[in-house]
C-alpha positions in Angstrom: -99.6 -168.1 187.5 -96.6 -169.9 189.1 -94.8 -166.7 190.1 -97.9 -165.1 191.8 -98.8 -168.4 193.6 -102.5 -167.4 193.7 -105.6 -169.3 192.7 -106.3 -168.4 189.1 -109.4 -168.0 186.9 -108.7 -168.0 183.2 -111.6 -166.4 181.3 -112.0 -167.1 177.5 -114.8 -166.3 175.0 -115.3 -169.8 173.4 -115.4 -173.5 174.3 -112.6 -174.1 171.9 -110.4 -171.8 173.8 -111.5 -173.4 177.1 -110.3 -176.7 175.8 -107.0 -175.3 174.5 -106.3 -173.5 177.9 -107.4 -176.6 179.8 -105.0 -178.9 177.9 -102.1 -176.4 178.2 -102.7 -175.9 182.0 -102.9 -179.7 182.6 -99.6 -180.2 180.8 -97.9 -177.2 182.5 -99.1 -177.9 186.1 -99.9 -181.6 186.2 -102.8 -181.1 188.7 -106.6 -180.9 188.5 -107.8 -177.9 186.5 -111.4 -176.7 187.0 -113.9 -176.0 184.2 -116.8 -173.6 184.1 -118.9 -173.7 180.9 -120.0 -176.2 178.3 -121.9 -178.2 181.0 -119.1 -178.2 183.5 -119.0 -176.6 187.0 -115.8 -177.8 188.6 -113.9 -175.1 190.5 -110.2 -175.8 191.3 -107.3 -173.6 192.3 -106.8 -173.1 188.6 -110.1 -172.9 186.7 -110.9 -172.1 183.1 -114.2 -170.5 182.3 -116.1 -169.1 179.4 -117.0 -165.4 179.6 -120.7 -166.3 180.0 -120.1 -168.7 182.8 -117.8 -166.2 184.6 -120.6 -163.6 184.4 -123.2 -166.1 185.7 -121.0 -167.3 188.6 -118.8 -164.3 189.5 -121.1 -163.2 192.3 -120.1 -166.4 194.1 -116.6 -166.7 192.8 -115.5 -163.1 192.8 -113.4 -163.4 196.0 -112.2 -167.0 195.2 -109.3 -166.1 192.8 -106.2 -164.0 193.3 -105.3 -163.8 189.6 -107.7 -163.4 186.7 -106.3 -164.0 183.2 -108.7 -162.7 180.5 -108.0 -164.0 177.0 -109.3 -161.9 174.2 -109.8 -159.1 176.7 -111.0 -156.7 174.0 -114.4 -158.3 174.6 -114.6 -156.9 178.1 -116.5 -153.7 177.3 -119.7 -155.5 176.8 -122.0 -154.8 179.7 -122.2 -158.2 181.3 -118.5 -159.1 180.8 -117.3 -155.8 182.2 -119.6 -156.4 185.2 -118.1 -159.9 185.7 -114.6 -158.4 185.7 -115.5 -155.7 188.2 -117.1 -158.2 190.5 -113.8 -160.1 190.7 -111.7 -159.0 193.7 -108.5 -160.4 192.2 -105.6 -158.0 192.9 -103.7 -159.5 189.9 -105.1 -159.3 186.4 -103.7 -160.1 183.1 -105.5 -159.4 179.8 -104.4 -161.0 176.5 -105.4 -159.8 173.0 -104.0 -159.9 169.5 -106.4 -157.0 168.7 -106.5 -154.7 171.6 -107.9 -151.7 169.7 -111.6 -151.3 169.7 -113.6 -149.4 167.1 -116.4 -148.4 169.4 -114.0 -146.5 171.7 -115.2 -148.4 174.7 -112.4 -148.8 177.2 -111.6 -152.1 178.9 -108.5 -150.8 180.8 -110.6 -149.9 183.9 -111.4 -153.6 184.3 -108.1 -155.2 183.4 -105.5 -152.4 183.4 -103.4 -150.6 180.8 -101.3 -152.2 178.1 -97.9 -153.0 179.6 -96.4 -155.2 176.9 -97.0 -155.3 173.1 -95.5 -157.3 170.2 -96.5 -156.7 166.6 -97.0 -159.7 164.2 -93.8 -159.0 162.4 -91.8 -159.4 165.6 -93.5 -162.8 166.3 -93.2 -164.3 162.9 -90.7 -167.1 162.6 -90.3 -167.6 166.4 -93.8 -167.8 167.8 -95.9 -167.7 164.7 -95.2 -169.5 161.4 -93.0 -167.5 159.1 -95.0 -166.1 156.2 -94.5 -164.4 152.9 -96.9 -162.0 151.2 -97.4 -163.1 147.6 -99.6 -161.4 145.0 -101.2 -163.5 142.4 -103.0 -162.0 139.4 -106.0 -163.9 138.0 -107.2 -163.3 134.5 -110.9 -162.6 134.3 -113.4 -162.9 131.4 -115.3 -159.7 130.6 -118.4 -161.2 132.4 -116.3 -162.0 135.5 -114.7 -158.6 135.4 -118.1 -156.9 135.4 -119.3 -159.0 138.3 -116.1 -158.3 140.2 -116.4 -154.6 139.6 -120.1 -154.5 140.7 -119.2 -156.4 144.0 -116.2 -154.2 144.6 -118.4 -151.1 144.3 -120.8 -152.5 146.9 -117.8 -152.9 149.2 -116.2 -149.5 148.5 -119.6 -147.7 148.9 -120.0 -149.3 152.3 -116.5 -148.2 153.3 -117.2 -144.6 152.1 -120.7 -144.5 153.8 -119.2 -145.6 157.1 -116.0 -143.6 156.8 -113.8 -146.7 157.2 -110.3 -146.5 155.9 -108.7 -149.9 155.6 -105.3 -148.4 155.8 -105.9 -147.3 159.4 -104.9 -149.5 162.3 -108.5 -150.4 163.2 -109.9 -150.4 159.7 -110.4 -154.2 159.4 -111.9 -154.4 162.9 -114.3 -151.5 162.2 -115.3 -153.1 158.9 -116.1 -156.5 160.6 -118.0 -154.8 163.4 -120.1 -152.5 161.1 -120.6 -155.0 158.3 -122.3 -157.5 160.6 -125.0 -155.0 161.6 -126.9 -154.5 158.4 -127.9 -156.2 155.1 -125.8 -153.7 153.2 -122.9 -154.5 155.4 -123.3 -158.2 154.9 -123.4 -157.7 151.1 -120.2 -155.6 151.4 -118.5 -158.3 153.4 -119.5 -160.9 150.8 
């Protein structure tokens, strides 16, 4: 933002992220930061907005900002959010996402641009993210608990098979989350 010296709209999916961005931008720039969403409609040179508020107000704000930063940009392919991004005239755009792959194969690159920089979690652990260890714990189960576990596991595995989801693939978890939320069978598999 500082290097581009352009008015900036930061678009985020939740009010929690609005608050995080707002606090960080106030600390970084020490000047008034605007807010759109959660009952606020205060537009400043740097403004933080929810996706929904950006969509609602982009017709009037589309030419106002020279830089648009889209956090969690993998949400952009939804019809209304993509329209909001296309209505922005900002020549500078930055999309941020920890999970840029989409399971529905909808593309968001035409609204924000191609991936230009990527870091995997293993590269970030210890410096930017907390260091972590993977530890396997075995839990002894009674025969009744084992039978209940196996029955629940079969519901999960059947759902994966029926939807051709492979958890070993890069987008396996994202596909499972997306598809499991769309049916009672999927919700049972998730549980």
